[in-house]
Structures are given as structure tokens and as C-alpha cells.
C-alpha positions as CSV (number, residue, x, y, z in Angstrom):
1,M,-62.4,-52.1,66.3
2,D,-66.0,-50.1,65.9
3,E,-65.2,-47.9,68.9
4,L,-61.3,-47.4,67.7
5,G,-63.2,-46.1,64.4
6,A,-65.6,-44.2,66.3
7,A,-62.8,-42.4,68.6
8,L,-60.2,-42.0,65.3
9,R,-62.9,-39.9,63.7
10,A,-64.0,-37.9,67.2
11,W,-60.4,-36.7,67.8
12,R,-59.9,-36.2,63.8
13,D,-62.7,-33.8,64.0
14,R,-61.4,-31.6,66.9
15,L,-57.9,-30.8,65.9
16,E,-57.5,-27.5,63.9
17,P,-56.0,-27.9,61.0
18,E,-54.3,-24.5,61.6
19,A,-52.8,-26.1,64.5
20,V,-50.8,-28.8,62.6
21,G,-50.0,-26.8,59.7
22,F,-53.0,-26.8,57.1
23,A,-54.3,-23.8,56.4
24,H,-58.3,-23.4,55.9
25,G,-58.3,-22.9,52.1
26,S,-61.4,-24.3,50.7
27,P,-65.0,-24.8,52.6
28,R,-64.9,-27.7,54.9
29,R,-68.2,-30.3,55.3
30,V,-66.7,-31.5,58.1
31,P,-64.3,-29.6,61.2
32,G,-61.3,-30.4,61.8
33,L,-58.3,-32.5,59.7
34,R,-59.8,-34.6,56.6
35,R,-59.0,-37.7,56.2
36,A,-56.4,-37.3,53.3
37,E,-54.6,-34.8,56.1
38,L,-54.2,-37.5,58.7
39,A,-53.0,-39.8,56.3
40,A,-50.2,-37.1,55.2
41,L,-49.5,-36.7,59.3
42,A,-49.6,-40.1,59.9
43,D,-47.3,-41.1,56.9
44,I,-50.1,-44.1,55.7
45,S,-52.4,-44.3,53.1
46,V,-56.1,-42.7,53.0
47,E,-57.3,-45.4,51.8
48,Y,-55.7,-47.9,55.3
49,V,-57.6,-44.5,57.3
50,V,-60.9,-45.4,55.6
51,R,-60.6,-49.0,57.1
52,L,-60.1,-48.2,60.5
53,E,-62.4,-45.6,60.3
54,Q,-65.0,-47.6,59.4
55,G,-63.6,-50.8,61.7
56,R,-62.5,-52.4,59.0
57,V,-58.2,-53.2,59.8
58,A,-58.1,-56.3,62.0
59,T,-55.2,-55.1,64.5
60,P,-53.7,-52.1,63.4
61,S,-49.6,-53.1,64.8
62,A,-48.5,-50.6,67.8
63,Q,-46.4,-48.6,65.1
64,V,-49.3,-47.4,63.1
65,C,-51.2,-46.5,66.9
66,A,-48.2,-44.5,67.2
67,A,-47.8,-42.7,64.3
68,L,-52.0,-41.6,64.9
69,A,-51.5,-40.6,68.6
70,R,-48.6,-38.4,67.5
71,A,-50.2,-36.9,64.1
72,L,-54.0,-36.5,66.3
73,Q,-52.0,-35.0,69.4
74,L,-52.8,-37.5,71.7
75,S,-52.3,-37.0,75.4
76,D,-50.4,-40.4,77.2
77,D,-53.9,-41.3,78.7
78,E,-55.2,-41.3,75.2
79,H,-52.4,-42.9,73.4
80,A,-52.9,-45.8,75.6
81,H,-56.2,-46.1,74.9
82,L,-55.9,-46.3,71.5
83,L,-53.2,-49.1,72.0
84,R,-55.9,-51.2,74.4
85,M,-58.9,-50.5,71.6
86,A,-56.2,-51.6,68.5
87,G,-55.4,-54.9,70.9
88,H,-52.0,-54.0,72.1
89,A,-53.4,-53.9,76.7
90,A,-50.3,-52.4,78.4
91,D,-49.0,-55.5,79.6
92,P,-46.3,-56.0,82.2
93,G,-44.4,-58.4,80.2
94,R,-44.6,-57.1,77.0
95,V,-41.6,-54.6,75.7
96,P,-43.5,-50.8,76.2
97,R,-44.0,-48.6,73.0
98,I,-46.0,-45.9,74.0
99,I,-44.0,-42.2,73.2
100,P,-44.6,-40.4,76.3
101,G,-45.6,-36.9,74.8
102,S,-42.7,-35.1,77.2
103,L,-40.3,-37.7,74.9
104,Y,-41.6,-35.9,71.9
105,R,-41.0,-32.6,73.0
106,I,-37.3,-33.4,74.1
107,V,-36.8,-34.5,70.2
108,D,-38.5,-31.2,68.7
109,Q,-36.6,-29.1,70.9
110,L,-33.4,-31.0,69.6
111,A,-34.3,-30.6,66.1
112,G,-30.7,-29.7,64.5
113,N,-29.5,-33.5,65.5
114,P,-30.4,-36.7,63.9
115,L,-32.6,-38.4,66.6
116,A,-34.4,-41.9,66.8
117,I,-36.4,-43.4,69.3
118,Y,-36.0,-46.6,69.8
119,D,-37.9,-49.9,72.1
120,A,-36.1,-52.2,73.9
121,T,-35.5,-54.7,71.4
122,W,-34.3,-51.5,68.5
123,Q,-37.1,-51.3,67.0
124,L,-37.3,-48.0,65.0
125,L,-40.7,-45.7,66.8
126,H,-40.3,-42.1,65.5
127,W,-37.4,-40.3,64.2
128,N,-36.8,-36.6,63.4
129,P,-36.8,-35.4,59.7
130,L,-33.1,-34.8,60.3
131,F,-32.6,-38.4,60.9
132,A,-34.0,-39.7,57.9
133,A,-32.1,-37.1,55.8
134,T,-28.8,-38.0,57.3
135,F,-29.8,-42.2,57.3
136,G,-32.4,-42.6,54.6
137,D,-35.8,-42.7,55.2
138,P,-36.8,-45.2,56.7
139,T,-40.7,-45.6,55.4
140,V,-39.0,-47.1,52.5
141,R,-39.0,-50.1,54.9
142,S,-41.5,-52.3,55.6
143,V,-42.5,-52.0,59.8
144,G,-40.7,-55.1,60.3
145,D,-37.8,-54.2,59.0
146,R,-37.0,-51.0,60.5
147,N,-34.7,-52.6,63.5
148,V,-30.9,-52.0,63.8
149,L,-30.6,-56.0,64.6
150,V,-32.2,-56.9,61.7
151,W,-30.5,-53.9,60.0
152,Q,-27.5,-55.1,61.2
153,F,-27.3,-59.1,61.2
154,L,-29.1,-59.7,58.1
155,G,-29.3,-56.9,55.7
156,E,-27.7,-53.5,56.2
157,L,-27.1,-51.4,58.4
158,P,-28.5,-47.7,56.5
159,R,-25.0,-45.7,55.3
160,V,-22.5,-46.8,58.2
161,R,-19.3,-47.9,57.4
162,Q,-17.9,-49.6,59.7
163,S,-14.2,-51.7,60.2
164,A,-14.1,-55.1,61.4
165,A,-13.3,-54.0,65.0
166,E,-16.3,-51.8,64.8
167,R,-19.0,-54.0,63.5
168,E,-17.8,-57.0,66.5
169,A,-18.0,-54.5,69.0
170,F,-21.2,-53.3,68.0
171,E,-22.7,-56.6,67.4
172,E,-21.1,-58.1,71.0
173,S,-22.7,-54.9,72.3
174,L,-26.3,-55.4,70.7
175,V,-26.6,-58.8,71.3
176,A,-25.7,-58.4,75.1
177,D,-28.3,-55.7,75.4
178,L,-31.4,-57.8,73.6
179,R,-30.1,-60.8,75.7
180,A,-30.8,-58.1,78.9
181,T,-34.2,-57.2,77.2
182,T,-34.6,-60.9,77.1
183,S,-34.9,-60.9,81.2
184,R,-37.4,-58.5,81.6
185,Y,-39.6,-59.2,79.3
186,P,-39.3,-62.9,79.2
187,H,-42.7,-63.7,77.7
188,D,-43.2,-61.0,75.2
189,P,-44.1,-62.8,71.6
190,D,-42.8,-60.5,69.2
191,L,-39.4,-60.2,71.2
192,A,-39.4,-64.4,71.0
193,T,-40.1,-63.7,66.7
194,L,-37.3,-61.2,66.7
195,I,-34.7,-63.9,68.0
196,T,-35.8,-66.5,65.6
197,R,-35.6,-64.4,63.1
198,L,-32.1,-63.6,63.9
199,N,-31.1,-67.0,64.3
200,R,-31.2,-67.0,61.1
201,S,-27.8,-65.1,61.3
202,S,-24.8,-67.5,62.0
203,R,-22.6,-64.0,63.2
204,F,-26.1,-63.6,65.5
205,C,-26.1,-67.5,66.7
206,L,-22.6,-67.3,68.0
207,L,-22.9,-64.0,69.6
208,W,-26.4,-65.2,71.5
209,S,-24.6,-68.8,72.6
210,R,-22.0,-66.4,74.3
211,R,-25.4,-65.8,77.1
212,S,-23.3,-62.4,77.2
213,V,-25.6,-59.0,79.3
214,G,-24.8,-55.8,79.1
215,G,-26.2,-53.0,77.4
216,H,-25.9,-51.2,74.2
217,Q,-24.9,-47.0,75.1
218,S,-23.0,-45.6,72.9
219,S,-20.3,-45.4,69.8
220,Q,-18.8,-43.4,67.2
221,K,-20.6,-43.3,62.9
222,L,-19.1,-43.2,60.1
223,V,-22.2,-42.7,57.7
224,Q,-21.7,-42.3,53.9
225,H,-23.8,-39.7,52.3
226,P,-24.2,-40.0,48.5
227,D,-24.7,-36.2,48.2
228,V,-22.7,-34.8,51.0
229,G,-20.0,-36.9,51.3
230,D,-18.5,-38.9,55.0
231,L,-20.1,-37.9,58.4
232,A,-18.4,-38.0,61.1
233,L,-20.8,-38.9,64.0
234,N,-21.0,-39.7,67.7
235,S,-24.1,-41.7,68.9
236,D,-25.5,-41.7,72.6
237,V,-28.4,-43.5,74.1
238,L,-30.9,-42.0,76.6
239,T,-33.0,-44.5,78.1
240,T,-36.2,-43.7,79.8
241,Q,-36.6,-45.1,83.5
242,D,-40.4,-46.1,82.8
243,M,-41.0,-47.2,79.7
244,D,-37.3,-48.8,78.5
245,L,-37.5,-46.6,75.3
246,R,-33.9,-45.5,73.9
247,L,-33.3,-42.1,72.3
248,V,-30.2,-42.1,70.2
249,I,-28.5,-38.5,69.6
250,Y,-26.5,-38.3,66.7
251,T,-23.7,-35.3,67.4
252,P,-20.7,-34.6,65.0
253,Q,-17.3,-35.5,66.3
254,P,-14.9,-33.1,67.4
255,N,-12.5,-31.3,64.2
256,T,-14.2,-32.8,61.6
257,D,-16.9,-30.8,58.9
258,A,-20.2,-32.8,60.0
259,R,-21.9,-29.9,61.4
260,S,-22.1,-28.3,58.6
261,K,-23.0,-31.6,56.4
262,L,-25.6,-31.9,59.1
263,E,-26.8,-28.3,58.3
264,L,-27.0,-28.8,54.7
265,L,-28.9,-31.9,55.1
266,A,-31.6,-30.4,57.6
267,A,-32.0,-27.8,54.9
268,I,-32.1,-30.2,51.8
269,G,-34.0,-32.8,53.7
270,V,-34.5,-36.2,52.0
271,Q,-34.5,-34.8,48.7
272,R,-31.2,-35.6,46.2
273,M,-28.6,-33.2,45.3
274,S,-28.2,-34.2,42.0
275,P,-30.2,-36.4,40.0
276,Q,-29.6,-40.6,40.3
277,V,-28.2,-42.2,36.9
């Protein structure tokens, strides 16, 4: 962890504050970003950044590493190096979770639509501001709970209303997709842990016992937003060939007012338009 801390400090020092939207302001005692600025960009606490740089964190999660890589504008090779230092060695038997810079650039260019990136277990890895404004801020949940299957079978899919038929089709598709993932990564311990957790759901157990194999590609979503009302969206899944990541793009259904509502949400972000009662 000492090597990881030294690398984080070096990467933080080399990044110009202006490159990530911070003005120079008051004189700086150190070059590059302050710890508080890195913490804000990566959406982690300043205390956690301090512990990381001092080598006092046993194993930062792959999700935290991805957030740091994004905030520090690391190259793909540097991101992979960060993961190895954090104990997440590249392994063809493990579900890939490194988001290449090219995919980040695509997400940035499509900012007019809610977007999210998932791994092959449907763990949420990255999202854009409009996704958070539409479906709710994912950071209110722990990292382990940011998984579509966990939401669907053990909780509640954020702000999504489903008919019985839509729910059945969606769950069958997700479980068949997860079954296909197990054949590609049969020894991934995180995947095994997820399946054990999902077995608490009787609906999941029933669908899992059918051993259907497939891929989840697209669906329709009716999002119930507390401020702008219902949004009728199509969701389409694009899978990267090398990293097995899923880029989910949400677009307005034709002949609905969803586009104007998305534009309003893009303006107001995650803040509420009216105070909570």
C-alpha cells in the first residue's frame, strides 16, 4: 500500500487544477490537486484519501480505484497498474472492471441522455449526471448495493414502474444473462458471492433453476420521477468486445414528452424542485 500511496500522490501532484475545473484561487503549498479536490472529484471522503496516501487502507475496492482513475485522468495502463497495486490483479478468470478511456469519451459525448456503465454481473461502475438526476443518486447506496440484480430481486429498482409481464420478462433476461456470465468467469469469487446473495430471493432461485442462457439487450422503462412525473424511456445495451462491459443508453420513447423532461432534469440535476414534506 506504500507504493499505491506514493503513486496517488505523484498523480495528484501532476494534474493541473484548471484541467478539472478548479481555479488557482489562493496560493498552493503543493503542485497539482489538493486532497480535498481529489476527494470531491472521486466522490470519496478526504479522510479516505489521506488513509490511501499513507498506506493505511488494506484493499481499496475496484470501484474506488475506478473513481480515482477517472478523477486523476489516468491512462488505461495507469488504471490497470493502480488496480494491481490495490490487490486487483488482472486475471482472465475475473470479471473485468477497468473502464477504458475511450468509453469515458463516448459517455461524455452522449451527455444529453442518461447513461450508465455496468460490468458483466450488472454491477454499476460509472454513470453520468443525467442518470443520477433521472434515477436518483447512486451514491446514497453502498457500493455493494449498486447492482441491478440486487435492486430487482432484493430491493427495488430505482424509480422504475413495471407491469407484471414487464417484470417477468426483465428478470428472465437478467438471470439468463448472469448465467452466461458464469460460464465466462466460472472462478470469479465476487460472482459466486453475488449468486449466493441473490439466492435469498425465491423468484431468483426459480429462474436460476431453469438454467436459461441468454443476453439482456434492451427494454422499455417507465420512470416515476418525483419532480417531473413519468418518463417513458427505451434502454439499449451495448457490450464492449474486449472488456465485457455494458454501456446502457436511455433514450425517449417516440411520441412522448420524455425529451423535454430530460432537458429539464439536465438543468436541475439531482436537486429537488420543491422541498420535501
